[in-house]
C-alpha positions in Angstrom: -67.7 -62.5 -16.0 -71.5 -62.0 -14.9 -74.7 -62.4 -17.2 -76.0 -59.0 -18.0 -79.7 -60.4 -17.2 -79.2 -62.9 -14.4 -76.1 -61.1 -12.5 -75.1 -64.7 -12.1 -71.3 -65.6 -12.8 -70.8 -67.2 -16.3 -68.5 -70.2 -15.9 -65.7 -69.9 -18.5 -63.1 -72.4 -19.3 -59.5 -71.2 -18.3 -56.9 -70.9 -20.9 -53.8 -73.0 -20.7 -50.7 -70.7 -20.7 -48.3 -73.3 -20.4 -45.7 -74.2 -17.9 -43.6 -71.2 -16.3 -40.6 -71.8 -13.8 -38.7 -69.5 -11.2 -35.5 -70.4 -9.1 -36.0 -71.3 -5.5 -33.1 -71.6 -2.9 -33.8 -74.6 -0.6 -31.7 -76.6 1.9 -31.0 -78.9 -0.7 -29.7 -76.4 -3.0 -31.0 -73.9 -5.9 -34.0 -75.7 -7.8 -36.3 -74.6 -10.5 -39.9 -74.9 -9.9 -41.9 -75.5 -13.3 -45.7 -75.2 -12.8 -48.7 -74.7 -15.5 -50.4 -71.3 -15.4 -54.1 -70.8 -16.5 -55.6 -67.5 -17.4 -59.2 -66.1 -17.4 -60.2 -62.4 -18.6 -62.2 -61.9 -15.2 -59.9 -63.7 -12.7 -56.5 -63.2 -14.6 -53.7 -65.7 -14.3 -53.2 -68.1 -11.5 -51.0 -71.4 -11.0 -53.2 -73.6 -8.8 -50.2 -75.9 -7.9 -48.7 -73.1 -5.8 -51.4 -73.6 -3.1 -49.8 -77.1 -2.5 -46.0 -76.8 -3.4 -45.3 -73.4 -2.6 -47.8 -71.5 -0.4 -45.8 -68.5 0.5 -44.4 -67.9 -3.0 -41.2 -66.7 -2.0 -37.7 -67.5 -3.8 -36.1 -68.6 -0.4 -37.5 -71.6 1.0 -38.7 -71.3 5.0 -35.7 -73.9 5.6 -33.1 -71.5 4.3 -34.6 -68.8 6.1 -34.8 -70.5 9.4 -31.0 -71.3 9.2 -30.0 -67.8 8.1 -32.0 -66.5 11.0 -30.5 -68.9 13.4 -27.0 -68.5 12.6 -27.3 -64.6 12.4 -28.6 -64.8 16.1 -25.1 -66.0 17.4 -22.9 -64.0 14.6 -21.1 -60.8 14.9 -22.2 -59.6 11.5 -24.2 -60.8 8.4 -20.9 -61.6 6.8 -19.8 -64.1 9.3 -23.3 -65.3 9.3 -23.0 -65.9 5.4 -19.7 -67.4 5.8 -21.2 -70.1 8.4 -24.1 -70.6 6.4 -21.8 -71.6 3.3 -19.5 -73.8 5.4 -22.2 -75.8 7.1 -25.1 -75.9 4.4 -23.3 -75.1 1.3 -25.8 -72.3 0.7 -24.4 -69.4 -0.9 -25.8 -65.7 -0.2 -24.4 -62.4 0.0 -24.3 -60.3 3.1 -26.9 -58.0 1.6 -29.3 -60.7 0.7 -28.9 -62.4 4.3 -29.5 -59.1 5.9 -32.9 -58.4 3.9 -33.7 -62.1 4.4 -33.3 -61.8 8.5 -34.7 -58.0 8.8 -38.0 -59.3 6.6 -38.5 -62.4 8.9 -37.6 -60.3 12.2 -40.4 -58.1 11.1 -42.9 -61.0 10.7 -41.9 -62.5 14.0 -42.4 -59.1 15.7 -45.8 -58.6 14.1 -47.0 -62.4 15.4 -45.6 -61.2 18.7 -47.5 -58.1 18.8 -50.7 -59.7 17.3 -50.6 -62.6 19.8 -50.2 -65.3 17.1 -47.4 -66.9 19.0 -48.4 -68.7 22.1 -46.2 -68.3 25.0 -44.3 -71.5 25.9 -45.8 -71.7 29.4 -48.6 -70.3 31.5 -48.1 -68.8 35.2 -49.9 -71.8 36.4 -47.0 -74.0 35.2 -44.6 -71.8 37.4 -44.4 -74.0 40.4 -41.8 -73.5 43.2 -41.0 -77.5 43.2 -41.9 -78.6 39.7 -42.1 -82.1 40.6 -44.7 -81.4 43.5 -48.1 -81.2 42.1 -49.5 -79.5 45.2 -46.5 -77.1 45.4 -47.7 -73.3 44.9 -47.3 -71.4 41.7 -44.8 -68.4 41.8 -43.9 -66.2 38.7 -41.5 -63.2 38.6 -41.3 -60.5 36.6 -38.8 -57.7 35.5 -38.3 -54.6 33.6 -35.2 -52.7 32.9 -33.9 -50.4 30.1 -30.8 -51.1 27.9 -28.9 -48.9 25.2 -28.9 -49.9 21.7 -26.5 -48.1 19.1 -28.2 -46.4 16.1 -27.4 -45.0 12.9 -27.8 -41.3 13.4 -29.1 -38.8 10.6 -25.7 -37.4 10.0 -24.3 -41.1 9.4 -27.1 -41.7 7.0 -26.1 -38.7 5.0 -22.3 -39.5 5.0 -22.9 -43.0 4.0 -25.4 -41.8 1.0 -22.8 -39.4 -0.2 -20.1 -42.2 -0.3 -22.4 -44.4 -2.2 -23.0 -41.7 -4.9 -19.2 -41.0 -5.2 -18.4 -44.8 -5.4 -21.2 -44.9 -8.4 -19.7 -41.9 -10.1 -16.3 -43.3 -10.1 -17.5 -46.6 -11.7 -19.0 -44.7 -14.5 -21.8 -47.1 -15.1 -25.5 -46.6 -15.4 -27.2 -48.0 -12.0 -30.5 -48.5 -10.9 -31.6 -45.3 -8.6 -31.0 -46.0 -5.0 -34.3 -46.5 -2.8 -35.5 -43.4 -0.6 -33.4 -42.9 2.3 -34.8 -43.8 5.7 -34.3 -40.9 8.2 -31.6 -41.7 11.0 -31.9 -41.4 14.8 -31.3 -38.0 16.6 -28.9 -39.7 18.9 -26.2 -42.6 18.8 -28.3 -44.7 21.4 -31.7 -45.1 22.2 -33.0 -47.0 25.3 -34.9 -50.1 24.8 -37.1 -51.8 27.3 -36.4 -55.6 28.1 -39.4 -57.3 29.6 -39.0 -60.7 31.4 -41.2 -63.2 33.1 -39.7 -66.0 34.7 -40.1 -69.0 37.4 -38.4 -69.9 40.5 -36.3 -72.5 39.1 -35.4 -70.6 35.7 -36.7 -73.4 33.7 -39.4 -71.1 32.1 -38.6 -67.8 30.4 -40.5 -65.4 28.5 -39.0 -62.0 27.2 -39.5 -59.1 25.0 -37.4 -56.3 23.9 -39.4 -53.2 23.0 -38.6 -49.8 21.7 -41.7 -48.2 23.5 -40.9 -45.0 25.5 -40.7 -45.3 29.4 -44.3 -43.8 29.4 -45.9 -46.3 26.7 -44.0 -49.5 27.9 -46.7 -50.2 30.4 -49.3 -51.8 27.9 -46.8 -54.0 26.4 -45.8 -55.6 30.1 -49.5 -56.0 30.7 -50.1 -57.7 27.3 -47.4 -60.1 27.6 -48.8 -60.6 31.2 -52.2 -61.4 30.3 -50.9 -63.9 27.6 -49.2 -65.9 30.4 -52.3 -65.7 32.7 -49.8 -64.0 35.2 -52.8 -63.1 37.6 -53.5 -66.9 37.9 -50.3 -67.6 40.0 -50.5 -67.7 43.6 -47.5 -65.7 44.2 -46.8 -62.8 41.7 -43.4 -60.9 42.4 -41.3 -58.2 40.6 -37.6 -57.5 41.4 -36.5 -54.2 39.7 -33.7 -51.6 40.1 -34.4 -48.2 41.5 -35.7 -46.4 38.4 -38.9 -44.6 39.3 -40.6 -45.1 36.0 -40.3 -49.0 36.1 -42.2 -49.0 39.6 -44.7 -46.6 38.1 -45.3 -48.9 35.0 -45.6 -52.1 37.0 -48.0 -50.6 39.6 -50.2 -48.2 37.4 -52.8 -50.8 36.5 -53.0 -53.3 39.3 -56.1 -54.8 38.0 -54.1 -56.1 34.9 -50.8 -56.7 36.7 -51.5 -57.7 40.6 -48.3 -58.0 42.3 -48.0 -59.6 45.6 -44.6 -58.2 46.2 -42.2 -55.3 44.4 -39.0 -55.4 45.6 -35.6 -53.1 45.2 -32.5 -55.3 44.0 -30.4 -55.9 46.8 -27.4 -55.3 44.3 -28.6 -51.9 43.4 -29.2 -50.9 46.9 -25.7 -52.0 47.8 -24.3 -50.1 45.1 -25.6 -47.0 46.5 -24.4 -47.6 50.0 -20.9 -48.2 48.8 -20.9 -45.0 46.8 -21.5 -43.3 49.9 -19.0 -45.2 51.6 -16.1 -44.3 49.3 -17.0 -40.6 49.7 -17.1 -40.7 53.6 -14.4 -43.3 54.3 -12.3 -43.6 51.3 -11.9 -46.4 48.9 -10.0 -48.9 51.0 -10.8 -48.1 54.6 -11.6 -51.0 57.1 -13.8 -49.0 58.7 -16.0 -48.2 55.7 -16.2 -51.7 54.6 -17.5 -52.5 58.3 -20.0 -49.9 58.3 -21.3 -50.8 54.8 -21.5 -54.8 55.7 -23.5 -54.0 58.9 -25.8 -51.6 57.2 -26.6 -53.9 54.6 -27.0 -56.9 57.0 -29.7 -54.7 58.8 -31.5 -54.1 55.6 -31.5 -57.9 54.8 -32.4 -59.1 58.2 -34.2 -56.4 59.9 -35.9 -54.2 57.3 -36.3 -50.7 56.5 -37.0 -49.0 59.7 -33.9 -50.3 61.4 -31.8 -49.5 58.7 -33.4 -46.1 58.5 -32.6 -45.3 62.3 -29.0 -46.4 61.6 -28.5 -44.3 58.5 -30.1 -41.3 60.5 -27.8 -41.7 63.6 -24.7 -42.1 61.0 -25.6 -39.1 59.4 -25.7 -36.8 62.5 -22.0 -38.1 63.4 -20.5 -37.0 60.0 -18.7 -33.6 59.9 -17.8 -31.9 56.4 -19.9 -30.6 53.5 -19.0 -33.2 51.3 -19.4 -36.3 53.6 -23.2 -35.0 54.7 -24.1 -34.4 50.9 -23.1 -38.3 50.1 -25.1 -39.2 53.3 -28.0 -37.2 52.4 -28.3 -38.5 48.7 -28.0 -42.1 50.2 -31.0 -41.0 52.7 -32.9 -39.6 49.9 -32.6 -42.6 47.6 -33.4 -45.1 50.3 -36.6 -42.9 51.5 -37.9 -42.8 48.0 -38.0 -46.6 47.9 -39.0 -47.3 51.4 -42.1 -49.6 49.9 -39.7 -51.6 47.9 -37.2 -52.5 51.0 -38.9 -55.4 52.8 -36.1 -58.1 52.4 -37.1 -59.9 55.8 -40.5 -60.5 54.5 -39.3 -61.7 50.9 -36.9 -64.3 52.8 -39.3 -65.3 54.9 -41.6 -66.1 52.0 -38.9 -67.5 50.1 -38.7 -64.9 47.5 -35.7 -63.8 45.3 -34.4 -60.2 46.4 -32.3 -59.7 43.3 -32.9 -58.6 39.5 -30.2 -60.7 38.4 -32.2 -62.8 36.0 -33.6 -59.5 34.3 -29.9 -58.0 34.0 -28.9 -61.1 32.4 -31.6 -61.1 30.0 -30.8 -57.5 28.8 -27.3 -58.8 27.6 -28.7 -62.0 25.8 -31.6 -60.1 24.2 -29.3 -57.4 22.7 -26.4 -59.6 21.9 -26.5 -59.4 18.3 -27.4 -55.5 18.3 -24.2 -54.5 20.0 -20.5 -54.6 19.5 -17.8 -53.0 17.4 -19.0 -51.2 14.4 -22.7 -52.3 14.7 -25.2 -49.3 14.1 -28.9 -50.2 13.3 -32.1 -48.5 12.1 -34.5 -48.4 15.1 -37.1 -50.6 13.2 -34.4 -53.0 12.1 -33.0 -53.4 15.7 -36.3 -54.2 17.1 -36.8 -56.8 14.3 -33.8 -58.5 14.9 -34.0 -58.7 18.3 -37.5 -60.2 17.8 -36.0 -63.3 16.5 -33.4 -63.5 19.7 -36.2 -63.4 22.2 -38.3 -65.9 20.2 -35.2 -68.3 20.5 -34.9 -67.4 24.2 -38.6 -67.7 25.1 -38.3 -71.3 23.8 -41.1 -70.3 20.9 -38.5 -70.9 17.8 -40.1 -74.3 17.1 -43.6 -73.2 17.2 -43.1 -70.3 14.9 -41.3 -72.2 12.2 -43.5 -75.2 12.2 -46.9 -73.1 12.1 -48.0 -72.8 8.4 -47.9 -69.1 7.1 -50.8 -67.6 5.6 -50.8 -67.7 1.7 -50.5 -64.4 -0.4 -53.7 -62.8 -1.5 
């Protein structure tokens, strides 16, 4: 309230509205908090004690939320996570309550990750080749790959809504209106992008799972690289598979993501060589096995040019349309990636030539999302994965120990 003459606020005593209580679920069980409320016609009602005893003003304590999210990370369903929560901590929640709790927390984690509010567990300058030698050079690896996540389609959402309505009609009881239905996906699976940064020894990991498109994921990669001070490392390497979009995203802004080496994963190259071998020589032919082993040895120890000459000579010796087409596919695959095939130089400098660490993180980051009967809304899938990557990036304690802002 302000004075009509001076325009200054008029101090007015707040009215005591008595004590009010509300339930709160904690790791010690369900409790009821009683605090005194005060009221003013100008500022409304306020409970000053909330700023001390319950800053977030949620009916579920941070301890319960962390336990629920932690158990959900390794569960096969929300129902299993609820059972584990009850058995380990005697905390009783329904599957739907836990689902809402996990999704809400995942959205908060995702927002914090995107805003840079959660600091990385390490910096590129911490990634020494020999951790116990202070003068050892710093080296950091990066990897990107696509992984498919199962989604709920629009048709499935319509069918689910019909089943719920039919069940309500059979019960014959008046129920609250259903919330608006979110639109389902146009396809059963969508490609998410796993983005990984790691050191030589595998002691430092930083990962993200993004639903960004292939065209737009480059900004996410560069954002995470800047947070890790990627450019400050002495040696910066990326090992990826042969997908052209990955190479384009990693090289489109060299000023923000400088790379000393971009390598084609040795296993993916081997897969294409053996695909051609099976077509030309057959599945179990000793001659085919010997040819493939010799070619891969040339790639690894002599490099692209020597292997290319070996492939051209081999192609000229083939007879039959089917065999030549298989050879042409292999030649085309190799020629498009010639600048990524420099294994002798990588080995000389002690760099890895495989993208196995990135491939493994594709599995761990989507562990909770994949499995029998699991289907997700695209936003919910990204939120649940944010909790998994938070743990795998060793940022879990930092997030849960950081005070959250109060509600306004």
